[in-house]
C-alpha positions in Angstrom: 32.4 83.4 63.0 31.1 82.2 59.4 28.7 84.6 57.8 25.9 82.6 56.2 24.4 83.9 52.9 20.8 84.0 52.1 19.1 81.4 50.1 18.7 82.6 46.5 15.1 83.3 46.1 13.3 82.0 43.2 12.6 84.6 40.7 8.9 83.2 40.0 8.3 83.8 43.9 7.4 87.3 43.1 7.7 90.0 45.9 5.9 92.0 48.3 3.7 93.8 45.8 2.9 90.8 43.7 2.0 88.9 46.8 -0.4 91.4 48.2 -2.0 91.8 44.7 -2.8 87.8 44.3 -3.8 87.6 48.2 -6.1 90.8 48.4 -6.9 91.5 45.0 -7.3 88.4 43.0 -8.1 86.6 46.0 -7.9 82.9 47.2 -8.8 79.9 44.7 -12.2 78.8 45.5 -14.1 75.8 44.6 -17.8 77.1 44.3 -19.6 75.5 41.8 -16.1 73.4 40.7 -18.4 70.9 38.8 -20.9 73.3 37.2 -22.9 72.0 34.2 -22.3 68.4 35.3 -25.4 66.3 34.5 -26.7 64.1 37.1 -26.0 61.1 34.8 -22.4 61.9 34.6 -22.3 62.3 38.4 -23.6 58.8 38.9 -21.1 57.3 36.6 -18.5 58.8 38.8 -19.7 57.6 41.9 -20.2 54.1 40.5 -16.7 54.3 39.1 -15.5 55.1 42.6 -17.4 52.1 44.0 -15.9 50.1 41.5 -12.0 51.5 42.3 -12.9 50.9 46.0 -14.0 47.4 45.3 -10.5 46.4 43.4 -8.9 47.9 46.2 -10.7 45.5 48.7 -10.2 42.7 46.3 -6.3 43.5 46.1 -6.3 43.8 50.0 -7.8 40.3 50.4 -5.9 38.8 47.7 -2.4 40.0 49.6 -3.5 38.6 52.6 -4.4 35.5 51.7 -0.8 35.3 50.0 0.7 36.8 53.3 -1.0 34.1 55.2 -0.1 31.5 52.7 3.5 32.5 53.1 3.5 32.5 56.9 1.7 28.7 57.1 3.8 26.7 53.9 2.8 23.3 55.2 -1.2 24.2 55.4 -2.6 24.2 52.3 
């Protein structure tokens, strides 16, 4: 029977005490007030940008769909 070696641990992983410190004392990461200080204008600009990106994606999907259909029916154009 062959003995298996333990996988080497990454030294950056830390140990029991280090992990306990971050888990219980430092606490988990939170996203409360992640955008603190952002102006309403900046939020609106972000929403406009997001909508523009979604619209671009819709246009690309539609363009690809049309190209696929054109390749399926090469005689009909």
